[in-house]
N, CA, C and O of each residue as an XYZ file, in Angstrom:
828
protein
N     121.428    102.055    116.211
C     121.013    102.088    114.813
C     120.973    103.504    114.259
O     121.121    103.698    113.053
N     120.777    104.490    115.116
C     120.717    105.870    114.667
C     119.500    106.172    113.831
O     119.527    107.095    113.017
N     118.433    105.422    114.009
C     117.219    105.592    113.213
C     116.022    105.603    114.159
O     115.720    104.602    114.810
N     115.341    106.755    114.225
C     114.260    106.892    115.207
C     113.115    105.926    114.917
O     112.547    105.345    115.842
N     112.775    105.750    113.653
C     111.674    104.843    113.314
C     111.973    103.421    113.760
O     111.114    102.755    114.338
N     113.193    102.955    113.492
C     113.564    101.592    113.879
C     113.570    101.430    115.396
O     113.124    100.404    115.909
N     114.068    102.424    116.113
C     114.100    102.350    117.575
C     112.686    102.342    118.162
O     112.405    101.609    119.110
N     111.812    103.153    117.598
C     110.422    103.144    118.058
C     109.760    101.802    117.769
O     109.003    101.290    118.593
N     110.045    101.234    116.604
C     109.483     99.921    116.267
C     109.952     98.866    117.263
O     109.164     98.017    117.680
N     111.225     98.911    117.648
C     111.742     97.952    118.619
C     111.094     98.142    119.991
O     110.799     97.164    120.677
N     110.874     99.382    120.387
C     110.194     99.645    121.667
C     108.760     99.135    121.633
O     108.270     98.582    122.617
N     108.090     99.322    120.503
C     106.720     98.828    120.359
C     106.679     97.313    120.438
O     105.779     96.742    121.054
N     107.657     96.659    119.813
C     107.746     95.200    119.868
C     107.945     94.729    121.302
O     107.312     93.766    121.733
N     108.821     95.403    122.043
C     109.072     95.013    123.432
C     107.791     95.080    124.261
O     107.490     94.161    125.024
N     107.037     96.174    124.108
C     105.790     96.308    124.863
C     104.766     95.274    124.426
O     104.064     94.690    125.253
N     104.686     95.053    123.114
C     103.722     94.085    122.587
C     104.034     92.676    123.067
O     103.123     91.914    123.392
N     105.313     92.325    123.115
C     105.687     90.988    123.553
C     105.500     90.791    125.051
O     105.357     89.658    125.512
N     105.500     91.876    125.814
C     105.160     91.751    127.234
C     103.745     91.195    127.383
O     103.497     90.337    128.231
N     102.822     91.684    126.561
C     101.462     91.153    126.572
C     101.444     89.705    126.103
O     100.803     88.856    126.722
N     102.149     89.422    125.006
C     102.129     88.078    124.448
C     102.691     87.024    125.371
O     102.093     85.962    125.541
N     103.833     87.304    125.970
C     104.439     86.324    126.861
C     103.642     86.148    128.150
O     103.610     85.059    128.724
N     103.004     87.214    128.598
C     102.161     87.091    129.793
C     100.976     86.178    129.512
O     100.613     85.349    130.346
N     100.378     86.330    128.342
C      99.254     85.464    127.971
C      99.711     84.015    127.860
O      99.062     83.117    128.397
N     100.818     83.782    127.171
C     101.325     82.423    127.010
C     101.618     81.777    128.361
O     101.348     80.593    128.565
N     102.169     82.561    129.277
C     102.597     82.019    130.562
C     101.449     81.785    131.536
O     101.469     80.814    132.292
N     100.441     82.669    131.526
C      99.460     82.669    132.598
C      98.010     82.415    132.180
O      97.211     81.947    132.991
N      97.664     82.716    130.935
C      96.263     82.556    130.543
C      95.792     81.102    130.606
O      94.702     80.857    131.123
N      96.557     80.122    130.106
C      96.094     78.734    130.248
C      95.900     78.319    131.699
O      94.936     77.625    132.023
N      96.814     78.741    132.581
C      96.676     78.396    134.004
C      95.409     79.018    134.588
O      94.710     78.386    135.380
N      95.118     80.250    134.198
C      93.896     80.909    134.649
C      92.667     80.137    134.209
O      91.754     79.911    135.004
N      92.638     79.732    132.948
C      91.464     79.024    132.420
C      91.275     77.670    133.105
O      90.155     77.299    133.455
N      92.365     76.941    133.294
C      92.249     75.613    133.905
C      91.855     75.707    135.374
O      91.184     74.812    135.888
N      92.261     76.778    136.059
C      91.857     76.953    137.452
C      90.403     77.404    137.556
O      89.696     77.037    138.495
N      89.964     78.200    136.588
C      88.610     78.763    136.629
C      87.564     77.789    136.094
O      86.432     77.756    136.577
N      87.949     76.998    135.095
C      87.005     76.089    134.454
C      87.552     74.669    134.507
O      88.450     74.326    133.738
N      87.027     73.840    135.402
C      87.497     72.450    135.474
C      87.079     71.681    134.216
O      85.913     71.321    134.056
N      88.029     71.443    133.344
C      87.760     70.768    132.080
C      88.960     69.907    131.734
O      90.076     70.180    132.176
N      88.734     68.878    130.954
C      89.800     67.969    130.586
C      90.907     68.653    129.796
O      90.665     69.635    129.093
N      92.113     68.134    129.915
C      93.269     68.704    129.220
C      93.060     68.723    127.710
O      93.374     69.716    127.054
N      92.537     67.646    127.159
C      92.358     67.555    125.697
C      91.341     68.581    125.207
O      91.544     69.217    124.173
N      90.255     68.740    125.944
C      89.219     69.690    125.533
C      89.761     71.119    125.567
O      89.532     71.899    124.642
N      90.483     71.455    126.639
C      91.047     72.804    126.718
C      92.096     73.026    125.643
O      92.126     74.080    125.008
N      92.963     72.027    125.435
C      94.027     72.164    124.447
C      93.451     72.392    123.051
O      93.991     73.179    122.273
N      92.356     71.704    122.737
C      91.749     71.863    121.417
C      91.198     73.270    121.227
O      91.395     73.879    120.175
N      90.515     73.783    122.231
C      89.948     75.135    122.141
C      91.053     76.187    122.075
O      90.997     77.112    121.265
N      92.039     76.036    122.923
C      93.127     77.023    122.977
C      93.939     77.019    121.687
O      94.259     78.078    121.147
N      94.272     75.826    121.191
C      95.051     75.732    119.960
C      94.282     76.304    118.779
O      94.868     76.953    117.913
N      92.978     76.072    118.737
C      92.169     76.616    117.650
C      92.177     78.134    117.677
O      92.345     78.782    116.644
N      91.994     78.700    118.873
C      91.978     80.156    118.995
C      93.320     80.762    118.615
O      93.373     81.761    117.898
N      94.412     80.156    119.096
C      95.743     80.718    118.856
C      96.179     80.519    117.408
O      96.626     81.462    116.755
N      96.048     79.293    116.911
C      96.557     78.984    115.567
C      95.686     79.592    114.472
O      96.185     80.305    113.601
N      94.386     79.310    114.517
C      93.501     79.841    113.480
C      93.440     81.362    113.542
O      93.527     82.037    112.517
N      93.290     81.893    114.746
C      93.239     83.343    114.888
C      94.549     84.003    114.514
O      94.555     85.060    113.884
N      95.665     83.388    114.898
C      96.976     83.964    114.603
C      97.280     83.986    113.116
O      97.789     84.980    112.600
N      96.970     82.893    112.422
C      97.210     82.846    110.978
C      96.346     83.872    110.255
O      96.829     84.618    109.403
N      95.061     83.900    110.607
C      94.154     84.861    109.960
C      94.589     86.297    110.226
O      94.566     87.135    109.324
N      94.984     86.579    111.465
C      95.401     87.935    111.813
C      96.670     88.334    111.075
O      96.794     89.472    110.623
N      97.610     87.407    110.951
C      98.852     87.717    110.244
C      98.586     88.043    108.776
O      99.146     88.997    108.234
N      97.735     87.253    108.139
C      97.410     87.497    106.733
C      96.672     88.819    106.553
O      97.007     89.617    105.677
N      95.665     89.039    107.391
C      94.900     90.275    107.278
C      95.756     91.497    107.606
O      95.632     92.541    106.965
N      96.627     91.360    108.611
C      97.519     92.457    108.954
C      98.464     92.794    107.818
O      98.717     93.965    107.536
N      98.995     91.748    107.157
C      99.871     91.981    106.022
C      99.161     92.653    104.863
O      99.700     93.572    104.247
N      97.938     92.191    104.561
C      97.168     92.799    103.474
C      96.848     94.258    103.775
O      96.974     95.122    102.906
N      96.432     94.529    105.019
C      96.119     95.906    105.401
C      97.361     96.787    105.354
O      97.299     97.943    104.936
N      98.492     96.229    105.788
C      99.750     96.970    105.754
C     100.133     97.345    104.329
O     100.500     98.491    104.067
N     100.051     96.398    103.414
C     100.402     96.672    102.013
C      99.456     97.692    101.396
O      99.877     98.549    100.619
N      98.178     97.595    101.744
C      97.208     98.564    101.216
C      97.529     99.972    101.698
O      97.459    100.928    100.925
N      97.877    100.101    102.967
C      98.251    101.415    103.491
C      99.534    101.922    102.849
O      99.663    103.110    102.552
N     100.482    101.014    102.637
C     101.729    101.413    102.001
C     101.526    101.950    100.597
O     102.242    102.853    100.163
N     100.545    101.394     99.879
C     100.280    101.856     98.514
C      99.525    103.176     98.484
O      99.749    104.008     97.606
N      98.627    103.363     99.449
C      97.713    104.496     99.377
C      98.178    105.728    100.135
O      97.685    106.828     99.882
N      99.112    105.566    101.055
C      99.534    106.693    101.890
C     100.951    107.116    101.560
O     101.810    106.286    101.264
N     101.182    108.404    101.614
C     102.531    108.941    101.430
C     103.317    108.991    102.739
O     104.521    109.246    102.734
N     102.631    108.748    103.865
C     103.317    108.767    105.166
C     104.314    107.616    105.225
O     103.954    106.483    104.905
N     105.552    107.874    105.626
C     106.579    106.825    105.604
C     106.294    105.649    106.524
O     106.705    104.523    106.241
N     105.591    105.901    107.627
C     105.321    104.832    108.593
C     103.828    104.524    108.687
O     103.325    104.179    109.756
N     103.126    104.651    107.562
C     101.678    104.452    107.568
C     101.294    103.054    108.033
O     100.227    102.865    108.617
N     102.150    102.078    107.780
C     101.832    100.695    108.159
C     101.688    100.527    109.667
O     101.056     99.573    110.120
N     102.257    101.428    110.445
C     102.151    101.327    111.904
C     100.716    101.489    112.382
O     100.399    101.150    113.522
N      99.843    102.004    111.517
C      98.434    102.141    111.900
C      97.799    100.782    112.172
O      96.911    100.673    113.018
N      98.243     99.746    111.464
C      97.650     98.415    111.638
C      97.885     97.879    113.051
O      96.910     97.543    113.724
N      99.135     97.779    113.540
C      99.314     97.304    114.918
C      98.800     98.281    115.969
O      98.457     97.867    117.077
N      98.740     99.567    115.642
C      98.169    100.533    116.578
C      96.708    100.215    116.846
O      96.288    100.110    117.998
N      95.942    100.065    115.787
C      94.514     99.740    115.941
C      94.351     98.359    116.567
O      93.493     98.156    117.427
N      95.184     97.408    116.128
C      95.085     96.066    116.686
C      95.314     96.029    118.186
O      94.597     95.332    118.904
N      96.302     96.769    118.669
C      96.581     96.802    120.108
C      95.451     97.470    120.885
O      95.078     97.021    121.969
N      94.912     98.548    120.316
C      93.806     99.248    120.992
C      92.564     98.358    121.111
O      91.845     98.422    122.108
N      92.316     97.538    120.103
C      91.169     96.626    120.150
C      91.450     95.406    121.028
O      90.550     94.893    121.693
N      92.687     94.951    121.027
C      93.030     93.744    121.777
C      92.892     93.935    123.279
O      92.503     93.005    123.985
N      93.204     95.125    123.779
C      93.163     95.358    125.232
C      91.780     95.106    125.826
O      91.675     94.310    126.760
N      90.708     95.743    125.333
C      89.394     95.466    125.921
C      88.883     94.069    125.607
O      88.190     93.472    126.431
N      89.208     93.530    124.428
C      88.745     92.184    124.097
C      89.341     91.145    125.033
O      88.654     90.208    125.439
N      90.610     91.305    125.378
C      91.214     90.369    126.328
C      90.593     90.525    127.707
O      90.361     89.535    128.401
N      90.327     91.746    128.101
C      89.709     91.983    129.408
C      88.345     91.307    129.488
O      87.994     90.730    130.517
N      87.576     91.378    128.404
C      86.282     90.692    128.360
C      86.483     89.183    128.440
O      85.773     88.491    129.169
N      87.462     88.678    127.681
C      87.698     87.233    127.650
C      88.038     86.679    129.028
O      87.524     85.634    129.428
N      88.897     87.375    129.744
C      89.401     86.845    131.011
C      88.367     86.940    132.129
O      88.562     86.365    133.200
N      87.275     87.657    131.894
C      86.239     87.797    132.935
C      84.958     87.046    132.600
O      83.971     87.180    133.323
N      84.941     86.261    131.530
C      83.734     85.495    131.183
C      83.505     84.371    132.191
O      84.434     83.908    132.853
N      82.248     83.946    132.292
C      81.873     82.931    133.281
C      81.841     81.518    132.717
O      81.562     80.572    133.454
N      82.122     81.350    131.415
C      82.150     80.021    130.816
C      83.397     79.881    129.959
O      83.927     80.868    129.448
N      83.858     78.646    129.807
C      85.064     78.410    129.015
C      84.838     78.760    127.548
O      85.697     79.378    126.919
N      83.692     78.371    127.002
C      83.443     78.671    125.602
C      83.308     80.173    125.360
O      83.753     80.683    124.332
N      82.696     80.876    126.304
C      82.627     82.326    126.190
C      84.007     82.952    126.257
O      84.325     83.867    125.496
N      84.828     82.450    127.178
C      86.195     82.950    127.297
C      86.972     82.733    126.006
O      87.644     83.644    125.521
N      86.881     81.531    125.449
C      87.632     81.226    124.240
C      87.102     81.967    123.011
O      87.869     82.304    122.109
N      85.805     82.218    122.979
C      85.247     82.997    121.876
C      85.782     84.418    121.865
O      86.192     84.923    120.819
N      85.781     85.055    123.011
C      86.324     86.414    123.107
C      87.845     86.411    122.948
O      88.419     87.348    122.394
N      88.489     85.354    123.435
C      89.938     85.260    123.270
C      90.303     85.143    121.785
O      91.289     85.726    121.334
N      89.503     84.387    121.036
C      89.729     84.271    119.594
C      89.592     85.631    118.922
O      90.409     85.987    118.072
N      88.570     86.392    119.292
C      88.412     87.741    118.735
C      89.605     88.613    119.086
O      90.066     89.412    118.270
N      90.101     88.453    120.308
C      91.288     89.207    120.741
C      92.506     88.844    119.895
O      93.267     89.725    119.495
N      92.695     87.552    119.618
C      93.839     87.119    118.809
C      93.759     87.698    117.402
O      94.781     88.092    116.840
N      92.564     87.755    116.827
C      92.396     88.331    115.491
C      92.900     89.772    115.428
O      93.407     90.218    114.399
N      92.755     90.482    116.526
C      93.218     91.877    116.561
C      94.682     91.983    116.983
O      95.435     92.785    116.431
N      95.073     91.186    117.948
C      96.404     91.369    118.538
C      97.530     90.874    117.642
O      98.631     91.422    117.687
N      97.282     89.852    116.829
C      98.375     89.222    116.090
C      98.589     89.793    114.691
O      99.243     89.164    113.859
N      98.048     90.967    114.430
C      98.251     91.597    113.122
C      99.514     92.442    113.083
O      99.769     93.101    112.075
N     100.302     92.446    114.128
C     101.378     93.420    114.295
C     102.684     93.058    113.591
O     103.440     93.955    113.219
N     102.971     91.772    113.398
C     104.318     91.363    113.006
C     104.732     91.891    111.632
O     105.753     92.569    111.515
N     103.955     91.589    110.596
C     104.318     92.019    109.251
C     104.464     93.523    109.102
O     105.488     93.987    108.600
N     103.461     94.305    109.526
C     103.584     95.758    109.414
C     104.770     96.328    110.194
O     105.419     97.268    109.736
N     105.051     95.766    111.362
C     106.147     96.282    112.179
C     107.502     95.984    111.547
O     108.370     96.856    111.490
N     107.682     94.766    111.079
C     108.947     94.412    110.428
C     109.144     95.228    109.159
O     110.244     95.711    108.890
N     108.065     95.383    108.370
C     108.166     96.167    107.139
C     108.541     97.615    107.428
O     109.364     98.202    106.725
N     107.939     98.186    108.456
C     108.244     99.569    108.824
C     109.681     99.705    109.306
O     110.395    100.625    108.906
N     110.098     98.788    110.162
C     111.450     98.867    110.721
C     112.508     98.696    109.635
O     113.420     99.515    109.521
N     112.390     97.651    108.848
C     113.410     97.394    107.828
C     113.356     98.411    106.699
O     114.384     98.740    106.107
N     112.164     98.908    106.401
C     112.047     99.898    105.340
C     112.665    101.232    105.686
O     112.927    102.038    104.794
N     112.904    101.484    106.957
C     113.495    102.756    107.380
C     115.014    102.682    107.498
O     115.664    103.679    107.810
N     115.580    101.500    107.249
C     117.010    101.285    107.483
C     117.764    101.041    106.178
O     117.196    100.524    105.216
N     119.047    101.414    106.147
C     119.884    101.016    105.009
C     120.107     99.505    105.037
O     120.006     98.865    106.084
N     120.408     98.958    103.880
C     120.537     97.509    103.764
C     121.592     96.936    104.702
O     121.442     95.813    105.184
N     122.653     97.687    104.966
C     123.739     97.143    105.786
C     123.444     97.207    107.283
O     124.297     96.833    108.088
N     122.256     97.674    107.675
C     121.881     97.708    109.089
C     120.709     96.794    109.402
O     120.322     96.667    110.563
N     120.140     96.158    108.394
C     118.923     95.378    108.617
C     119.182     94.084    109.377
O     118.316     93.623    110.121
N     120.361     93.492    109.201
C     120.695     92.298    109.971
C     120.807     92.601    111.458
O     120.332     91.833    112.295
N     121.439     93.724    111.781
C     121.542     94.148    113.181
C     120.162     94.410    113.770
O     119.876     94.024    114.904
N     119.310     95.070    112.988
C     117.955     95.357    113.463
C     117.178     94.076    113.724
O     116.444     93.988    114.708
N     117.334     93.075    112.848
C     116.639     91.810    113.066
C     117.143     91.117    114.321
O     116.367     90.502    115.053
N     118.461     91.219    114.571
C     118.996     90.650    115.801
C     118.446     91.341    117.040
O     118.107     90.685    118.025
N     118.359     92.666    116.988
C     117.779     93.412    118.110
C     116.296     93.099    118.269
O     115.782     93.057    119.387
N     115.614     92.883    117.160
C     114.203     92.498    117.186
C     114.018     91.233    118.021
O     113.089     91.137    118.822
N     114.906     90.272    117.826
C     114.839     89.044    118.617
C     115.274     89.281    120.061
O     114.742     88.665    120.985
N     116.242     90.175    120.251
C     116.764     90.420    121.596
C     115.709     91.033    122.517
O     115.657     90.696    123.700
N     114.867     91.931    121.993
C     113.898     92.604    122.858
C     112.839     91.639    123.379
O     112.072     91.990    124.276
N     112.788     90.438    122.831
C     111.854     89.450    123.369
C     112.179     89.088    124.811
O     111.313     88.616    125.548
N     113.424     89.309    125.211
C     113.812     89.015    126.591
C     112.993     89.820    127.587
O     112.713     89.355    128.692
N     112.605     91.045    127.184
C     111.827     91.878    128.091
C     110.521     91.231    128.483
O     110.116     91.284    129.644
N     109.855     90.614    127.505
C     108.600     89.932    127.808
C     108.789     88.762    128.747
O     107.942     88.498    129.601
N     109.903     88.058    128.591
C     110.172     86.939    129.486
C     110.514     87.391    130.895
O     110.069     86.787    131.871
N     111.306     88.455    131.004
C     111.687     88.947    132.332
C     110.500     89.504    133.103
O     110.483     89.474    134.334
N     109.496     90.020    132.370
C     108.319     90.559    133.046
C     107.608     89.499    133.879
O     106.965     89.818    134.878
N     107.724     88.244    133.469
C     107.024     87.178    134.190
C     107.542     87.014    135.614
O     106.827     86.524    136.488
N     108.783     87.426    135.843
C     109.336     87.376    137.199
C     108.573     88.326    138.118
O     108.419     88.058    139.309
N     108.090     89.450    137.549
C     107.330     90.420    138.339
C     105.888     89.960    138.508
O     105.286     90.157    139.563
N     105.338     89.347    137.465
C     103.924     88.952    137.510
C     103.697     87.798    138.480
O     102.640     87.712    139.104
N     104.678     86.914    138.609
C     104.501     85.741    139.467
C     104.086     86.098    140.895
O     103.100     85.539    141.375
N     104.784     87.002    141.608
C     104.326     87.348    142.958
C     102.983     88.064    142.967
O     102.199     87.895    143.901
N     102.705     88.870    141.926
C     101.409     89.540    141.857
C     100.287     88.525    141.689
O      99.227     88.652    142.302
N     100.526     87.510    140.850
C      99.523     86.460    140.659
C      99.303     85.665    141.937
O      98.178     85.272    142.245
N     100.389     85.429    142.686
C     100.269     84.686    143.941
C      99.489     85.473    144.991
O      98.774     84.895    145.810
N      99.633     86.794    144.958
C      98.981     87.620    145.980
C      97.543     87.963    145.625
O      96.656     87.887    146.474
N      97.309     88.342    144.365
C      95.989     88.840    143.969
C      95.186     87.852    143.120
O      94.003     88.073    142.861
N      95.818     86.781    142.694
C      95.161     85.824    141.820
C      95.576     86.042    140.374
O      95.853     87.167    139.956
N      95.616     84.955    139.618
C      96.055     85.043    138.227
C      95.121     85.920    137.407
O      95.567     86.727    136.591
N      93.822     85.755    137.631
C      92.844     86.517    136.852
C      93.036     88.016    136.999
O      93.058     88.739    136.002
N      93.174     88.487    138.221
C      93.345     89.929    138.439
C      94.675     90.428    137.882
O      94.750     91.528    137.334
N      95.720     89.619    138.024
C      97.014     90.011    137.464
C      96.923     90.162    135.943
O      97.480     91.099    135.370
N      96.218     89.236    135.300
C      96.045     89.315    133.850
C      95.216     90.527    133.451
O      95.502     91.176    132.445
N      94.197     90.830    134.232
C      93.320     91.958    133.913
C      94.066     93.287    133.916
O      93.642     94.235    133.255
N      95.154     93.363    134.641
C      95.921     94.605    134.708
C      97.088     94.598    133.720
O      97.234     95.511    132.907
N      97.916     93.553    133.803
C      99.179     93.582    133.064
C      98.998     93.525    131.549
O      99.657     94.268    130.823
N      98.124     92.664    131.069
C      97.992     92.493    129.620
C      97.403     93.734    128.952
O      97.988     94.223    127.985
N      96.261     94.270    129.427
C      95.752     95.500    128.800
C      96.740     96.665    128.890
O      96.859     97.443    127.943
N      97.448     96.797    130.012
C      98.425     97.881    130.135
C      99.534     97.717    129.095
O      99.963     98.697    128.485
N     100.000     96.479    128.892
C     101.040     96.241    127.890
C     100.536     96.560    126.485
O     101.268     97.136    125.680
N      99.294     96.189    126.187
C      98.730     96.516    124.873
C      98.622     98.027    124.676
O      98.956     98.543    123.610
N      98.162     98.726    125.695
C      98.022    100.178    125.570
C      99.390    100.846    125.457
O      99.541    101.839    124.744
N     100.383    100.306    126.157
C     101.744    100.851    126.028
C     102.266    100.663    124.611
O     102.865    101.573    124.039
N     102.039     99.484    124.045
C     102.488     99.254    122.670
C     101.734    100.150    121.706
O     102.317    100.649    120.743
N     100.450    100.363    121.948
C      99.668    101.254    121.082
C     100.226    102.670    121.124
O     100.281    103.347    120.097
N     100.639    103.121    122.302
C     101.203    104.463    122.426
C     102.489    104.591    121.624
O     102.726    105.616    120.985
N     103.323    103.548    121.654
C     104.578    103.612    120.894
C     104.306    103.508    119.399
O     104.961    104.182    118.603
N     103.343    102.669    119.007
C     102.976    102.600    117.586
C     102.423    103.944    117.104
O     102.652    104.337    115.960
N     101.701    104.641    117.971
C     101.199    105.968    117.601
C     102.354    106.938    117.381
O     102.330    107.730    116.439
N     103.363    106.876    118.245
C     104.548    107.723    118.059
C     105.272    107.361    116.771
O     105.775    108.238    116.069
N     105.324    106.076    116.463
C     105.954    105.635    115.223
C     105.178    106.138    114.006
O     105.766    106.534    113.000
N     103.865    106.115    114.114
C     103.028    106.596    113.009
C     103.255    108.083    112.746
O     103.251    108.528    111.599
N     103.454    108.845    113.824
C     103.669    110.288    113.676
C     105.098    110.630    113.255
O     105.371    111.734    112.784
N     105.995    109.675    113.430
C     107.404    109.932    113.115
C     107.568    110.162    111.620
O     106.929    109.495    110.806
N     108.423    111.106    111.266
C     108.606    111.443    109.863
C     109.332    110.408    109.053
O     109.380    110.513    107.827
N     109.899    109.408    109.696
C     110.613    108.370    108.970
C     112.066    108.742    108.757
O     112.459    109.899    108.911
N     112.847    107.753    108.404
C     114.278    107.941    108.164
C     114.628    107.282    106.843
O     114.475    106.069    106.695
N     115.093    108.059    105.891
C     115.423    107.494    104.591
C     116.748    106.756    104.653
O     117.699    107.263    105.249
N     116.841    105.564    104.052
C     118.111    104.852    103.998
C     119.148    105.648    103.220
O     118.802    106.450    102.352
N     120.412    105.426    103.530
C     121.468    106.146    102.840
C     121.517    105.729    101.377
O     121.201    104.581    101.065
N     121.906    106.632    100.459
C     121.942    106.294     99.045
C     122.806    105.091     98.744
O     122.486    104.308     97.849
N     123.906    104.927     99.482
C     124.795    103.806     99.207
C     124.147    102.468     99.502
O     124.530    101.436     98.950
N     123.142    102.504    100.395
C     122.515    101.258    100.780
C     121.353    100.900     99.883
O     120.827     99.791     99.980
N     120.942    101.791     99.022
C     119.816    101.486     98.150
C     118.534    102.047     98.698
O     118.501    102.649     99.771
N     117.493    101.843     97.954
C     116.187    102.367     98.336
C     115.590    101.523     99.441
O     116.012    100.393     99.688
N     114.593    102.099    100.101
C     113.899    101.385    101.168
C     113.139    100.213    100.567
O     112.822    100.200     99.378
N     112.851     99.226    101.417
C     112.075     98.087    100.963
C     110.706     98.546    100.490
O     110.113     99.450    101.079
N     110.208     97.933     99.441
C     108.883     98.242     98.934
C     108.014     97.002     99.056
O     108.397     95.930     98.589
N     106.878     97.131     99.664
C     105.936     96.037     99.776
C     104.690     96.447     99.013
O     103.682     96.803     99.624
N     104.739     96.405     97.720
C     103.644     96.867     96.873
C     103.328     95.830     95.822
O     102.429     96.032     95.006
């Protein structure tokens, strides 16, 4: 792409999705092994935390992103939203996965989702806003492609979970992935940005 902001955004997405796919793959198994509860009861709690928390986080993340875009002259100011979200999500998930009751686990997990799922809108806006119009389709394709990294990571986590237990594997891999994504979002925030070429038009405005 030849655009540092877009490349950093893609790297941040890859790290963030490592956390997301690990949670999707292993967190339900951890909960069902730790807390003997009916499938319907667990499914209801988990779906509520993921769906309600995810929708609320996406809306709040978008609103915060637009507010930063209006108030800051920094080209990648919106990256502050997923940066803060990732930093908060790491300890909240660690608390959730170590609770002694299912309801306590799901309560903290819901709080974690509120912080972790605010990343999509600000990241896409930052990435596409730094690119000329004729490169945004390629960037969106690469955005989807980097999801493979999160899936491939599960091949590494599986033997670790078998050896040390799912809970311990989650306690290490997910917070580390969140902190890695936060580090890349911080680099993106500090990046001076890349203006789209004049022929491609002005950058996207979310105001």
